[in-house]
GUVOBA-266283 format. One line per 5 residues: number of its first residue (from 1); their letters; for each residue x, y, z of N, C-alpha, C. Coordinates in steps of 0.02 Angstrom, whole numbers, m for minus. Each point is the difference from the previous one (the first is absolute). Layout:
NUM = a = X:Y:Z:X:Y:Z:X:Y:Z  ...;
//
This chain:
1 = matnd = 1501:54:5316:m7:39:m12:m39:18:m96  m59:m7:m18:m10:20:m57:17:70:m48  25:14:m49:19:71:9:m52:58:m12  m68:m28:2:m43:51:8:m30:m10:81  25:m26:48:m13:6:52:m23:63:34;
6 = pcvvv = m30:41:16:m4:69:37:47:7:61  19:61:m14:59:4:32:m26:91:38  39:1:45:m14:71:53:70:28:8  5:71:2:62:47:m1:m42:41:49  33:m11:65:m1:75:57:51:47:2;
11 = lqltg = m19:55:m12:46:72:10:m20:27:67  47:m4:37:m29:36:75:35:74:m6  m39:20:m9:m3:94:35:m1:17:68  108:m32:5:5:m16:83:m5:100:30  m26:m11:54:m1:68:59:m64:59:8;
16 = gndyl = m54:m63:m53:m62:58:13:m5:52:m53  m39:m2:m73:m6:25:m39:m55:62:8  11:44:m8:m41:52:2:m57:m2:m62  m55:m14:10:m60:m42:m34:m13:79:m17  m42:66:37:m21:56:m34:55:12:m59;
21 = nsmip = 60:m11:m2:44:43:m40:16:m64:m53  m32:m69:m2:8:m35:m66:m71:m17:m19  m42:12:8:m70:m11:m31:m52:81:24  3:49:m31:0:58:39:m92:23:m29  m42:8:61:m52:38:m26:m18:64:m5;
26 = ynnpl = 31:16:m72:26:69:m28:m67:41:6  m70:m14:3:m39:45:9:m20:5:80  21:m29:35:m26:m9:62:37:62:65  m23:50:17:34:82:33:34:m32:45  m31:m54:37:39:m29:59:63:m20:m16;
31 = yrdnr = 4:m26:m55:85:1:m21:50:40:m1  m33:48:m10:54:72:m24:1:43:80  m58:m29:45:4:31:67:42:m38:37  7:m48:2:37:m43:33:93:m16:m20  6:32:m51:66:m18:m29:30:66:m35;
36 = pavgi = 17:51:59:16:73:m41:76:m2:m10  49:m62:36:68:13:m21:11:m59:m64  m43:m76:24:30:m66:m68:m53:9:m33  m54:30:m16:m58:m8:m40:40:39:m79  m28:m75:m39:3:5:m77:m15:50:m12;
41 = gdnqi = 15:68:m73:m12:22:m33:m55:m7:m54  m50:36:m12:m39:m17:m55:48:m19:m58  18:39:m21:52:m13:m57:64:m50:m3  m16:m51:46:57:m66:17:m61:m59:32  m65:24:m47:m41:m77:20:m19:m16:m68;
46 = ihldk = 6:m63:m8:m12:m10:m55:m85:m61:19  m42:26:m38:m73:m23:14:m13:m64:m17  m24:m52:42:m35:m69:m33:m56:21:m11  m36:8:50:m87:13:m25:m34:79:52  m35:13:12:m47:78:29:30:m6:62;
51 = dygip = 20:m49:22:8:m1:85:63:1:20  58:m41:m47:71:m35:10:51:19:m31  44:16:25:70:3:m29:64:m14:18  59:m22:m42:29:2:41:67:46:m18  38:1:43:53:52:m25:45:m10:m52;
56 = dymap = 53:44:m52:m5:m16:m34:78:m25:2  42:m22:52:40:m46:12:2:m83:m6  m78:m7:8:m28:m75:m13:m13:16:m76  31:29:m42:m53:7:m67:m15:m82:m39  47:m36:27:18:m79:m56:m36:m25:17;
61 = mkkfw = m56:4:76:m56:m21:11:m69:m8:m28  m1:68:m42:m71:18:m45:6:m50:m47  44:m40:m25:27:m25:m62:m83:m75:28  14:m18:47:m39:m86:23:m72:49:11  m6:63:61:m59:8:m19:m28:m6:m75;
66 = dedkl = 27:40:m19:m39:10:m84:m8:m56:m45  28:m53:27:m7:m59:m23:m56:m65:42  m29:35:38:m50:m11:50:53:m76:48  68:11:22:23:m34:22:44:10:67  m41:47:30:23:27:68:m54:m4:55;
71 = avlhg = 5:m33:18:m58:25:62:30:23:73  m46:53:25:40:27:41:m51:m9:61  13:m21:59:m40:m19:42:m2:46:69  m30:26:9:m32:47:39:2:m9:67  38:43:72:m20:m12:64:18:m52:37;
76 = vgfkd = 60:m30:m26:3:m67:11:38:m21:53  5:m25:55:38:8:79:m48:m65:45  m3:10:53:m37:m33:49:m12:47:69  m48:m57:44:m6:59:58:37:4:35  18:76:44:36:17:55:72:m29:m7;
81 = sprsh = 23:44:m66:76:16:m24:42:15:36  56:m40:32:43:9:37:36:98:m9  10:m16:m65:43:61:m51:51:m18:42  40:m68:2:76:m22:6:17:m39:m80  55:9:1:18:m26:m93:m18:m64:11;
86 = framd = 51:m10:57:16:m75:21:m71:m34:38  m36:18:30:m54:m43:2:m60:m5:m65  17:49:m42:m62:23:m38:20:m56:m56  74:1:m31:6:m49:m33:15:m80:17  4:m15:62:m14:m53:25:m67:m20:m16;
91 = iwhtc = m45:40:8:m79:m5:11:m17:m22:m97  51:14:m53:m27:13:m43:28:m81:m31  61:m3:24:35:m82:m14:m37:m34:27  m17:m9:60:m26:m61:35:m82:m16:m5  m17:63:m29:m104:2:21:0:0:86;
96 = epekv = 25:m4:36:m2:m3:73:1:75:27  m50:41:11:m38:74:10:20:m7:97  m14:m74:27:m27:m2:82:67:m33:23  39:m22:m37:43:m27:26:80:4:m40  49:m26:22:70:m2:m32:m1:m59:m47;
101 = gtegw = m6:m1:m46:m12:m58:m83:77:m23:8  12:m61:m19:59:m44:m11:16:m25:m69  m61:m9:m40:m9:m21:m60:m6:69:m65  15:m1:m60:m21:57:m33:m67:m32:m59  4:52:m4:m77:m21:m35:13:m44:m80;
106 = lgrva = 48:31:m19:38:m34:m91:29:m67:36  33:6:47:26:m55:38:m54:m33:m15  m42:m15:41:m65:m62:m13:m20:3:m76  m7:20:m23:m13:m4:m83:62:m33:m37  49:5:23:68:m27:m32:m28:m85:46;
111 = refdp = 6:m3:46:m7:m70:39:m80:m55:m44  m52:56:m16:m54:m29:m9:22:m16:m92  33:25:m42:26:m31:m63:56:m44:13  40:m12:34:52:m34:m9:11:m31:85  m30:m45:24:m18:m6:84:79:m57:m10;
116 = nkenv = 33:m31:m48:51:m29:m1:61:21:m8  m14:75:m12:61:4:m12:55:13:m50  m32:m20:m51:11:m29:m55:50:40:m62  m1:83:11:4:34:m30:28:65:48  50:m2:0:43:44:55:m3:87:m37;
121 = vqvvs = m11:2:m56:m3:71:m25:m79:30:m11  m40:m21:12:m82:21:m8:1:54:21  34:30:60:m5:63:16:64:40:17  1:62:m51:59:16:13:m3:90:24  47:1:56:m9:77:12:68:12:m25;
126 = mgpsl = m7:75:m11:50:37:m39:27:47:46  33:4:41:31:26:67:55:m30:41  22:11:53:68:m27:28:m42:m39:78  m65:19:11:m42:m18:45:m62:m26:m13  m25:m63:28:m59:m35:10:m61:42:21;
131 = prslv = m34:17:m40:m78:39:16:m38:m46:49  m23:12:56:m39:m46:31:m48:m37:m9  m35:33:m64:m51:m25:m27:m6:m63:m59  83:m24:2:38:m37:m30:m8:m79:41  16:30:67:9:m46:54:m38:m57:m7;
136 = cpgvp = 22:m67:9:m46:m27:46:26:m88:m33  m2:m45:65:28:m54:17:m14:m59:m64  66:m24:m33:15:m44:m51:m26:42:m64  20:93:m5:m4:19:m67:77:36:m3  m3:m17:m83:91:22:m5:m9:71:m28;
141 = vacva = 38:57:8:m11:33:m32:52:34:m45  33:26:m45:66:26:m47:m8:59:15  47:28:38:31:67:12:38:24:m34  m12:49:m22:52:23:m44:5:74:13  78:21:16:32:35:28:56:35:m83;
146 = gpler = m45:49:m36:57:25:m36:m20:m30:m59  34:39:m74:m20:m44:m68:6:m64:0  m58:m13:m44:m25:m88:15:89:m33:m37  33:30:m59:48:m51:m7:54:m15:28  m4:57:73:64:m30:68:m32:m27:42;
151 = ygflp = m82:m17:m4:m25:m56:53:19:m61:6  17:m19:65:22:m45:6:65:m1:71  m5:m62:21:45:m12:80:81:m13:m36  32:44:10:83:8:m4:11:0:m102  m48:47:m25:m3:m11:m76:93:30:m34;
156 = qvqga = 38:9:60:54:9:m42:45:m75:m3  m21:m33:25:28:m73:36:m12:m48:m69  35:m20:m44:m36:m48:m51:42:m89:m1  m46:m13:m43:36:m69:m13:15:m61:54  49:m40:m4:m2:m48:63:26:50:79;
161 = ertqv = 11:37:7:15:25:56:m60:23:16  m59:43:m39:m64:17:35:m39:m59:20  m3:m50:m41:m29:m65:21:15:m37:62  76:9:18:22:m12:67:m27:39:54  m12:53:m23:m13:60:56:m83:m24:2;
166 = ldrfa = m40:15:m53:m67:m5:40:m24:m63:9  37:m59:12:3:m69:40:16:17:77  34:50:m10:16:m11:70:m15:62:45  m45:23:m37:m45:70:23:m77:m61:7  m11:m47:m29:m63:m49:m5:5:m8:48;
171 = kmysp = 54:m53:35:20:m35:53:m7:36:67  20:69:m2:7:28:55:m70:30:5  m52:5:m30:m68:21:16:m11:m62:m2  m10:m66:m9:m43:m62:m5:m32:m4:67  m62:m43:38:m8:17:44:40:m59:53;
176 = aigrg = m8:45:51:39:m39:49:m39:m17:50  4:m35:59:m29:m29:62:m18:67:59  m39:14:10:1:27:62:m37:76:m35  m4:2:m45:3:67:m26:m85:21:5  m3:55:12:m85:35:2:m26:21:m54;
181 = pamdy = m58:32:m11:m31:4:m60:22:45:m31  25:62:29:42:65:m30:70:m39:m41  35:m33:35:73:m14:m31:m31:m58:m71  m65:m33:m4:m19:m46:m30:m39:41:m71  m31:51:21:m25:48:m68:84:28:m39;
186 = lseta = 41:39:35:59:14:m19:36:m49:m48  m7:m63:31:54:m33:m29:m54:m20:m59  m58:m7:m7:m48:m9:m48:9:33:m73  m17:72:24:34:64:m13:72:m5:m51  30:m1:36:56:m6:m30:47:m44:m52;
191 = idslk = m35:m54:3:8:m84:m48:m37:33:m40  m85:4:m15:m29:35:m49:16:52:m49  35:52:37:30:51:m22:65:m54:m53  27:m24:14:35:m47:m36:m16:m27:m66  m42:m39:16:m41:m18:m61:m44:42:m48;
196 = gedii = m16:62:16:m38:38:m42:55:43:m21  60:12:18:63:22:m39:30:m30:m73  m31:m53:m4:41:m22:m65:m79:m6:m59  m50:14:31:m60:m8:m34:m24:104:m45  31:14:62:m21:84:m26:47:33:m36;
201 = kvapq = 60:m30:15:41:40:m45:4:17:m61  m24:m81:m45:m25:m1:m59:m62:54:m33  m12:42:39:m43:42:m28:24:76:m41  74:0:36:15:83:m51:32:m39:m60  6:m63:9:39:m12:m96:m58:m22:m28;
206 = kysst = m41:1:24:m69:m42:m53:m19:91:m32  21:37:41:m44:89:m3:27:25:m74  m42:22:m26:11:63:m58:m52:46:m11  25:80:11:m74:41:9:18:66:m19  m27:21:m73:m1:68:m2:m3:46:33;
211 = veypn = m56:m3:64:m33:53:56:61:9:32  m10:71:24:65:38:19:m25:13:77  30:m24:44:m20:24:87:44:61:26  m57:35:33:42:46:30:52:m34:63  50:59:m5:44:m15:45:m15:1:67;
216 = tpiar = m53:m23:31:m5:m13:60:m12:m33:33  17:m27:73:m15:m45:37:m56:m37:m14  m57:25:1:m62:m30:m19:m21:m39:m72  51:20:m40:m11:9:m74:47:m71:m5  60:m3:52:33:m70:m25:m42:m51:29;
221 = klkgi = m31:m19:73:m36:m28:37:m61:m26:m53  m32:31:m29:m46:m13:m78:42:m35:m41  34:20:m15:40:m40:m58:15:m55:40  29:m3:28:23:m71:44:m44:m50:7  m79:30:m25:m77:m30:30:m3:m30:m82;
226 = aqthi = 4:53:m40:m14:m7:m67:49:m52:m24  37:m9:16:77:m38:m49:m45:m70:31  m17:m15:73:m8:m59:40:m46:m24:m14  m67:28:m21:m63:m11:m38:6:m26:m67  28:52:m48:23:m30:m47:38:m45:m44;
231 = aeigs = 44:m42:58:18:m49:m7:m30:m66:28  m53:m12:14:m54:m16:6:40:m83:78  15:5:29:44:m35:58:m52:m31:62  m54:24:m22:m51:m8:46:m30:40:50  19:66:6:17:48:65:m82:30:m24;
236 = rmfyc = m45:13:58:m72:0:0:m3:82:9  36:11:76:14:55:35:42:37:28  m9:57:m36:55:56:6:m15:48:61  56:33:35:18:41:35:25:59:m13  11:62:24:43:50:5:m30:53:21;
241 = dhstf = 46:53:35:m34:68:34:40:53:m37  m23:50:34:29:69:m18:m24:49:59  75:43:23:m24:22:72:57:73:m14  m14:68:13:m51:m26:92:m54:69:m37  m62:m36:13:m59:60:m16:m23:17:61;
246 = dthag = 38:9:69:6:22:66:24:74:5  m58:33:m53:6:65:m12:m26:71:57  47:m4:48:m31:32:53:29:76:m15  57:m9:m33:48:81:m8:7:m6:m67  6:56:m37:20:1:m94:m28:m39:m40;
251 = qnpgh = m79:m23:12:m68:m24:m27:11:20:m84  27:69:m19:5:m5:m57:78:31:0  52:m32:m34:m23:m36:m66:12:m85:25  3:m14:49:11:m49:m5:m53:m58:m11  m61:18:23:m63:m48:m10:25:m10:m97;
256 = gnlwk = 6:77:m14:m6:m33:m82:48:m40:m15  64:13:24:48:m41:m21:m10:m71:m11  m16:m36:80:m30:m55:m11:m40:m37:m24  m70:46:m19:m39:m41:m55:21:22:m73  62:54:m14:7:m5:m59:50:m61:m45;
261 = avseg = 50:m25:78:17:m70:0:m49:m81:9  m39:38:14:m51:m65:m24:m48:m14:m54  m14:50:m17:m46:18:m56:39:m16:m55  63:16:m16:40:m17:m43:38:m67:m7  5:m23:63:42:m89:m10:m74:m24:m1;
266 = vdafm = m71:2:15:m44:m33:m23:m16:m2:m76  0:80:m11:m11:m22:m76:40:m28:m42  78:m2:32:37:m45:m42:m19:m61:15  m1:m27:48:m33:m74:2:m23:m12:m29  m69:34:m6:m75:m31:m50:24:3:m43;
271 = adlre = 28:41:m38:43:11:m66:22:m75:m32  50:m19:60:41:m49:m42:m40:m59:29  m30:m7:35:m37:m71:0:m63:m9:m53  m21:71:m25:m44:m26:m73:23:0:m48  109:20:1:38:m6:m59:13:m88:m8;
276 = hnksd = m1:m20:61:m4:m87:m8:m68:m26:m2  m44:50:m10:m80:m58:3:14:m29:69  17:3:69:m9:1:57:m39:46:51  m44:23:m31:m37:76:57:m67:m53:18  m47:m46:m37:m43:m7:9:m33:m62:41;
281 = nviml = 67:m27:72:m9:m23:51:14:41:50  26:57:m4:26:52:43:m26:34:20  m22:m5:74:m29:89:37:48:26:52  m2:53:1:51:34:65:m54:51:66  13:m15:53:m25:32:49:33:45:0;
286 = lfsef = m15:56:18:48:48:37:m32:26:75  16:m12:61:m17:50:39:59:34:40  m30:24:60:38:38:62:m33:m46:82  38:22:40:m33:m10:49:m47:40:37  m8:59:m6:m49:42:4:m5:56:m37;
291 = grrvh = m24:63:15:m13:39:m40:41:78:51  m8:45:m43:12:55:57:m46:40:17  23:52:62:m48:43:39:m21:42:m76  m76:38:5:m22:16:m26:16:98:1  6:22:43:39:53:m3:72:15:15;
296 = dngsg = 11:23:m46:82:23:m9:45:9:80  56:m22:3:32:37:55:45:62:m14  12:20:m37:21:56:m31:62:m5:m71  34:m70:11:28:m17:m57:m4:m72:m23  m29:m52:30:m29:m50:15:m69:m17:5;
301 = tdhga = m9:m89:11:m50:m17:38:7:m46:41  m21:m14:58:16:m40:60:m60:m76:m13  17:m56:27:m34:m49:11:m68:m9:1  m38:m38:m66:m58:8:10:m39:m61:0  m58:m17:m28:m39:m81:10:m35:m2:m71;
306 = agvaf = m29:m1:m28:m23:m19:m54:37:13:m78  m3:m33:m41:57:6:m45:m21:m32:m52  23:20:m63:m9:m42:m73:55:m41:m31  m41:m51:m46:54:m63:m4:m41:40:m77  65:m53:m58:m18:m7:m49:1:m50:m31;
311 = vlgak = m29:m36:m59:15:m71:m26:m16:m9:m70  39:m18:m59:37:29:m68:26:m74:m21  m39:1:m50:5:m66:m62:m51:m14:m42  7:m31:m58:m25:m19:m34:m66:m18:m6  3:m41:63:m80:m23:15:m33:40:78;
316 = vkggh = 27:53:2:m14:51:38:m70:22:m20  m60:21:31:m57:52:m21:37:43:36  15:53:m41:18:87:20:m67:24:18  6:64:54:m39:23:23:8:14:80  m46:41:42:14:9:56:m61:m44:22;
321 = fgemp = 32:m27:80:m33:m59:19:m4:40:86  m49:m14:9:m15:42:77:m11:76:m1  1:33:48:m4:68:m8:56:35:65  30:56:m37:53:52:46:m62:m7:69  26:3:36:m6:11:93:m22:79:m11;
326 = slkae = m60:37:31:m5:63:1:57:28:38  9:50:m7:46:57:5:m20:67:69  m48:m16:15:m39:41:41:32:m5:66  30:36:18:11:m9:61:m48:m29:62  m63:3:5:m26:m29:41:m18:m102:m27;
331 = hliqg = 33:m18:m61:4:m70:1:67:4:m4  43:31:18:81:m24:2:9:m58:63  57:m21:11:21:m37:51:37:9:44  13:47:26:63:30:40:35:53:m60  m33:10:m59:37:42:m37:3:m34:m81;
336 = dlnpn = m21:m85:37:m7:m23:m69:m43:m29:m43  4:m19:m45:m43:m19:m56:m14:m82:41  m57:m11:2:m29:m49:31:m12:m55:m48  36:m67:13:6:m53:m63:m66:m33:m15  m27:m29:m59:m61:m13:m6:m25:m48:m38;
341 = mdfrs = 65:m32:m41:31:m51:m1:62:m29:17  m45:m88:26:85:m47:45:44:m5:m69  54:m14:33:55:6:m56:m21:m83:m30  m10:m32:47:m26:m79:5:m49:m16:m85  m31:46:12:m47:1:m78:25:m4:m51;
346 = iysti = 80:43:0:20:1:m62:25:m94:m17  32:m11:42:55:m68:4:m48:m36:m7  m55:m13:33:m67:m47:m11:m14:m4:m85  m10:59:m32:m16:16:m78:67:m35:m47  50:2:31:65:m16:m44:m6:m79:22;
351 = lekwl = m19:m12:70:20:m79:13:m54:m30:m56  m64:1:43:m45:m31:m48:8:4:m80  m33:76:m10:2:7:m80:59:m24:m53  51:17:19:48:9:m42:60:m64:20  1:m32:72:40:m62:m3:m45:m48:21;
356 = glnpa = m62:m5:m2:m22:m52:24:m8:m49:67  m15:54:47:38:m44:54:m74:45:55  m21:m41:54:m43:22:48:43:41:31  m10:75:26:39:25:21:m34:15:72  m50:m45:37:m6:25:56:55:m14:51;
361 = pivng = 41:m83:m10:49:m11:49:66:29:m10  m20:32:m50:86:51:m18:m4:82:16  m70:7:16:6:92:14:m43:6:69  m37:m89:33:5:11:70:m86:30:2  m38:m15:m44:m69:21:m8:m39:m12:m61;
366 = tfeqp = m55:44:m29:m31:6:m57:m1:82:m7  6:15:m46:m13:81:m17:m41:3:m79  m20:70:21:m11:17:m68:43:m1:m53  m7:m28:m79:27:m4:m41:m7:54:m52  40:65:4:m20:29:m65:25:m30:m70;
371 = afln = m40:27:m56:13:m47:m51:53:39:m48  53:19:17:56:18:m46:37:m60:m42  m33:m56:m10:33:m60:m37:m57:m10:m41  m3:m13:m84:m26:5:m47:4:m100:m9;
//
């Protein structure tokens, strides 16, 4: 990878982020009518323009808006939202709304860039599990559970003893006659992880920064991504998540605490990249599997349909893209905002305008591309 190759960071807001309390239509009386319990007070709203504002717990995001580097994607979703976390997230991950997909969209991207699997750290996931969006045959993924400084297999075992253990482990997972596709995939994944460990573990050693990250799980993940990106080891796709935005009850202050952690973490992350002159080739996508119900339930909000997504970065053209769906009762779908922007439109813009790929085979179709990239 050239040091200026475009990179993508995906931050998944797991659980169904509340659209109306993340991008507040503060002049629309229907917002107040529908939010007697969880509505954000006028004195707690930071105005972005004459129509929309963000809650004060998202204050760091205002900086990116003022710099014209924050794109707000309205009404994002897909037809016939199942309102199921698992199915909705599957659809976002695989771009398969009609059937259960087996390949993740970012996994397909990685395969396009590196069909011969020459770079085992091209894709890095900060978290203990492998997101479905990264799963693709022949695509290695470095999954980092915990601080990058402690990443690796048996990091407490060193020297000759460690070499012997790793050798036995590799032989244990080497291909064997009679294995099926699942075992072959596990074998490949395990061996690729061993290869990736020796590459990615050097990132913290190359890293020095004056930026102080908050002591939160999402900030620690973003710091790991910054360390890896700054080390220039060939990683181009990064994934992390923060949860849970499933605010059925106790939405205040729960939703605020979640977004405060995300906003402060993103702010530190971007400041870190700028300090190292490594921000120009990075964009960040923030998404959630769906929004929440328009009318609150007394202390929270239930599963909805249309949501909001954000893209930010030095090469992003800031502003609103698309329109917030109508809050009028006759326009709602089972009490939910009706999606008017297919999520694959966002992917398509990123794929074609940022990564230089034909989006159609990756997102399974052709979709209108909002122009949020310069």
